[in-house]
C-alpha positions as CSV (number, residue, x, y, z in Angstrom):
1,X,-119.9,180.0,71.9
2,X,-120.8,181.5,75.2
3,X,-118.1,183.9,76.3
4,X,-117.1,185.4,79.7
5,X,-120.3,187.4,80.4
6,X,-122.6,184.5,79.5
7,X,-120.6,182.0,81.5
8,X,-120.5,184.4,84.5
9,X,-124.2,185.0,84.3
10,X,-125.0,181.2,84.3
11,X,-122.5,180.6,87.2
12,X,-124.1,183.3,89.3
13,X,-127.6,182.0,88.6
14,X,-126.7,178.4,89.5
15,X,-124.9,179.6,92.7
16,X,-127.8,181.7,93.8
17,X,-130.4,178.9,93.3
18,X,-128.4,175.8,94.4
19,X,-126.0,177.0,97.1
20,X,-126.1,174.4,99.9
21,X,-128.2,171.9,98.0
22,X,-127.1,168.3,97.9
23,X,-126.8,166.0,94.9
24,X,-129.0,162.9,95.4
25,X,-128.6,161.2,92.0
26,X,-126.6,161.9,88.9
27,X,-127.8,160.6,85.5
28,X,-125.7,160.8,82.3
29,X,-126.6,160.1,78.7
30,X,-125.0,157.6,76.4
31,X,-123.0,159.9,74.1
32,X,-119.3,159.9,75.1
33,X,-118.3,163.3,73.6
34,X,-119.4,165.5,76.5
35,X,-117.6,163.5,79.2
36,X,-114.0,164.5,79.9
37,X,-114.4,162.2,82.9
38,X,-116.2,158.8,82.3
39,X,-119.9,159.2,83.1
40,X,-119.9,156.3,85.7
41,X,-117.0,157.9,87.6
42,X,-118.8,161.3,87.5
43,X,-122.0,159.8,88.9
44,X,-120.2,158.0,91.7
45,X,-118.1,161.1,92.5
46,X,-121.0,163.5,92.6
47,X,-123.7,161.7,94.5
48,X,-124.0,162.7,98.2
49,X,-122.0,165.9,97.8
50,X,-123.3,169.4,98.7
51,X,-122.8,172.4,96.4
52,X,-120.6,174.8,98.3
53,X,-120.1,177.4,95.6
54,X,-120.5,177.9,91.8
55,X,-118.2,180.3,90.0
56,X,-116.6,181.0,86.6
57,X,-113.0,180.3,85.8
58,X,-112.2,181.5,82.3
59,X,-115.0,180.1,80.1
60,X,-115.6,177.2,82.5
61,X,-118.2,176.9,85.3
62,X,-116.8,175.3,88.4
63,X,-119.0,173.7,91.1
64,X,-117.2,173.4,94.4
65,X,-118.4,170.3,96.2
66,X,-118.3,169.1,99.8
67,X,-117.3,165.6,101.0
68,X,-119.9,163.0,100.2
69,X,-122.4,162.5,103.0
70,X,-124.6,159.5,103.9
71,X,-127.5,161.9,104.6
72,X,-129.0,163.3,101.4
73,X,-131.2,165.8,103.2
74,X,-131.0,169.5,102.2
75,X,-130.6,172.0,104.9
76,X,-130.0,175.8,104.5
77,X,-126.3,176.5,104.5
78,X,-125.6,172.7,104.9
79,X,-121.8,172.2,104.9
80,X,-121.1,175.7,103.6
81,X,-118.2,176.1,106.1
82,X,-116.5,172.9,104.7
83,X,-113.5,173.1,102.4
84,X,-114.3,171.8,98.9
85,X,-113.1,168.2,98.4
86,X,-114.2,167.9,94.7
87,X,-115.2,169.9,91.7
88,X,-117.6,169.5,88.8
89,X,-116.4,171.5,85.8
90,X,-118.7,172.4,83.0
91,X,-117.5,173.8,79.6
92,X,-120.5,174.9,77.5
93,X,-118.8,174.5,74.1
94,X,-120.7,176.0,71.2
95,X,-124.3,175.3,72.2
96,X,-124.3,174.0,75.8
97,X,-126.8,175.1,78.4
98,X,-126.7,174.6,82.2
99,X,-130.3,174.9,83.5
100,X,-131.9,174.8,86.9
101,X,-135.2,173.0,86.5
102,X,-138.0,171.2,88.2
103,X,-138.4,167.4,87.8
104,X,-141.7,167.8,86.0
105,X,-140.3,170.1,83.3
106,X,-140.0,168.4,79.9
107,X,-136.6,167.1,79.3
108,X,-135.1,168.9,76.3
109,X,-133.6,166.9,73.4
110,X,-129.8,166.5,73.7
111,X,-129.8,166.5,77.5
112,X,-126.6,164.8,78.5
113,X,-126.6,165.2,82.3
114,X,-129.3,165.5,85.0
115,X,-128.4,166.0,88.6
116,X,-131.3,165.4,91.0
117,X,-131.0,167.5,94.2
118,X,-132.3,167.1,97.7
119,X,-134.4,170.3,97.4
120,X,-136.4,168.6,94.6
121,X,-134.8,170.7,91.8
122,X,-132.6,169.4,89.0
123,X,-129.5,170.7,87.3
124,X,-129.5,169.8,83.6
125,X,-126.8,170.0,80.9
126,X,-128.1,170.3,77.4
127,X,-125.8,170.4,74.3
128,X,-127.1,169.7,70.8
129,X,-123.7,169.8,69.1
130,X,-121.9,168.0,71.9
131,X,-118.8,170.3,71.9
132,X,-119.2,170.9,75.6
133,X,-117.3,169.0,78.3
134,X,-118.1,167.7,81.8
135,X,-115.3,166.8,84.2
136,X,-115.2,165.6,87.8
137,X,-112.1,166.2,90.0
138,X,-111.4,164.7,93.3
139,X,-109.2,167.3,95.0
140,X,-107.5,164.7,97.2
141,X,-106.0,163.2,94.1
142,X,-105.0,166.3,92.2
143,X,-105.2,170.1,91.9
144,X,-108.3,172.1,91.2
145,X,-109.2,173.6,87.9
146,X,-107.4,176.8,86.8
147,X,-107.7,178.7,83.6
148,X,-104.6,179.0,81.3
149,X,-104.6,182.8,81.0
150,X,-105.3,185.8,83.2
151,X,-108.8,186.9,83.9
152,X,-109.5,190.2,82.0
153,X,-111.7,191.5,84.8
154,X,-108.8,191.5,87.3
155,X,-105.7,192.1,85.3
156,X,-103.6,195.2,86.2
157,X,-102.5,197.8,83.8
158,X,-98.9,196.7,84.0
159,X,-99.7,193.0,83.5
160,X,-101.9,193.8,80.6
161,X,-99.2,195.8,78.9
162,X,-96.6,193.1,79.5
163,X,-99.0,190.5,78.1
164,X,-98.8,192.0,74.6
165,X,-95.3,193.4,74.7
166,X,-93.3,192.6,71.5
167,X,-96.0,190.2,70.3
168,X,-96.4,190.1,66.5
169,X,-100.0,188.9,66.6
170,X,-102.8,191.1,65.4
171,X,-104.4,192.5,68.5
172,X,-107.7,190.7,67.7
173,X,-106.0,187.4,67.5
174,X,-104.1,188.1,70.8
175,X,-107.3,188.9,72.6
176,X,-108.8,185.5,71.5
177,X,-105.7,183.6,72.7
178,X,-107.0,181.9,75.9
179,X,-103.4,181.3,77.1
180,X,-103.1,185.1,77.4
181,X,-106.6,186.2,78.5
182,X,-109.1,183.6,79.6
183,X,-112.7,184.2,78.7
184,X,-112.6,186.7,75.8
185,X,-114.2,185.6,72.6
186,X,-115.2,187.0,69.2
187,X,-118.1,189.2,70.4
188,X,-116.3,191.0,73.2
189,X,-113.0,191.3,71.3
190,X,-114.8,193.2,68.5
191,X,-116.8,195.4,70.8
192,X,-113.8,196.3,73.0
193,X,-111.6,197.2,70.1
194,X,-114.3,199.5,68.8
195,X,-114.7,201.2,72.1
196,X,-110.9,201.6,72.4
197,X,-110.8,202.9,68.7
198,X,-108.2,200.3,67.7
199,X,-108.2,198.4,64.4
200,X,-108.2,194.6,64.9
201,X,-105.4,194.0,62.4
202,X,-102.8,196.2,64.3
203,X,-99.9,194.3,65.7
204,X,-100.1,193.9,69.5
205,X,-96.5,194.8,70.1
206,X,-96.9,198.1,68.3
207,X,-99.7,199.5,70.4
208,X,-98.7,202.3,72.7
209,X,-99.1,202.0,76.5
210,X,-101.9,204.5,76.3
211,X,-103.7,202.5,73.6
212,X,-103.2,199.3,75.6
213,X,-104.6,200.9,78.7
214,X,-107.6,202.2,76.7
215,X,-108.2,198.7,75.5
216,X,-107.9,197.2,79.0
217,X,-110.5,199.6,80.3
218,X,-112.8,199.2,77.3
219,X,-112.6,195.4,77.7
220,X,-113.4,195.5,81.4
221,X,-116.3,198.0,80.8
222,X,-117.8,196.0,78.0
223,X,-117.6,192.7,79.9
224,X,-119.1,194.2,83.1
225,X,-121.9,195.8,81.2
226,X,-122.7,192.6,79.3
227,X,-122.8,190.7,82.6
228,X,-125.3,193.3,84.0
229,X,-127.5,192.7,80.9
230,X,-127.3,188.9,81.2
231,X,-124.9,188.3,78.2
232,X,-125.5,188.3,74.5
233,X,-128.1,185.9,73.0
234,X,-127.0,185.8,69.3
235,X,-127.5,182.0,69.0
236,X,-128.4,179.3,71.5
237,X,-127.4,181.1,74.8
238,X,-129.8,181.3,77.7
239,X,-129.1,181.7,81.4
240,X,-129.7,179.2,84.2
241,X,-133.4,179.9,84.1
242,X,-133.7,179.6,80.3
243,X,-133.9,183.4,79.8
244,X,-132.1,185.1,76.9
245,X,-129.6,188.0,77.5
246,X,-130.0,191.5,76.2
247,X,-126.5,192.8,75.5
248,X,-126.9,191.9,71.8
249,X,-129.2,194.9,71.6
250,X,-126.2,197.2,72.4
251,X,-123.6,195.7,70.0
252,X,-121.9,198.5,68.1
253,X,-120.1,196.4,65.5
254,X,-120.5,192.7,66.0
255,X,-122.7,191.1,63.3
256,X,-123.5,194.7,62.0
257,X,-121.6,194.5,58.7
258,X,-123.0,197.0,56.3
259,X,-125.0,198.9,58.9
260,X,-124.0,202.4,60.0
261,X,-121.4,203.0,62.7
262,X,-123.2,204.4,65.7
263,X,-120.6,207.2,65.9
264,X,-119.8,208.3,62.4
265,X,-122.5,206.5,60.2
266,X,-119.8,204.8,58.1
267,X,-120.8,201.2,57.1
268,X,-119.3,198.6,59.4
269,X,-116.9,196.3,57.7
270,X,-116.4,192.5,58.1
271,X,-113.1,190.8,57.5
272,X,-111.7,187.3,58.3
273,X,-108.9,187.5,60.9
274,X,-107.4,184.5,62.7
275,X,-110.2,182.4,61.1
276,X,-112.9,184.5,62.8
277,X,-115.4,187.0,61.4
278,X,-114.2,190.4,62.6
279,X,-116.2,193.6,62.6
280,X,-114.9,197.2,62.8
281,X,-115.5,200.8,61.7
282,X,-112.9,201.9,59.1
283,X,-113.1,205.5,60.3
284,X,-113.4,205.3,64.1
285,X,-110.8,202.6,64.5
286,X,-107.2,203.4,63.7
């Protein structure tokens, strides 16, 4: 499943390419699974709106949209001073892709949404396994989308320490809890714990303040570096242009079971923790 760096990379790519563009037509496929909002209501709500911003919230991509306009022409910076009146929210699930495309590009199998834009480009949502979700929110009728947990790139040292205080969860399981931290998944939990030299089975509430601060810094550094490299392409992930990421080339432990630790050469171990494959070095991580 795409995690914070992959979702951030896609959101930035869509924002850079489609800022100010206007949605002329919205097409949705016949499978119901991807639609948290019924497809007909999404199409009606999206058409005529300009894209004011695209950003990541947790593991979701949020498109901030203007009020609908009778004019479907695209102008540079059209309506960008407006306050958002609606949101289109994309969750990629396990295999989802959000791609900026041209109309003549072949449509991939399992395309579930296609937004035609005034500039002539298209925004397409592709998801073979249909675990992703698409949602439309009219902000005049309810609140905007918020993630359940705190963003790991902005959390303070004090808040991070309090988050795990007295919790009896293994620290790996706590990192994956989206109600605590939004956006961290299996890859970056493993990599951050390795860099902080903490074993994934250790109980969260028994970590010292120094260890928790080392973990917070390691998590931030790993996530930021992965964003710079366009994320990790270990399965289906590609960015908004269909390009694979490169951070998987720098993984120290994730999916490296049996291979030597980059620091001490001890074989990396794999265990099952909280139902997830977990990778660590038995010597470097204590």
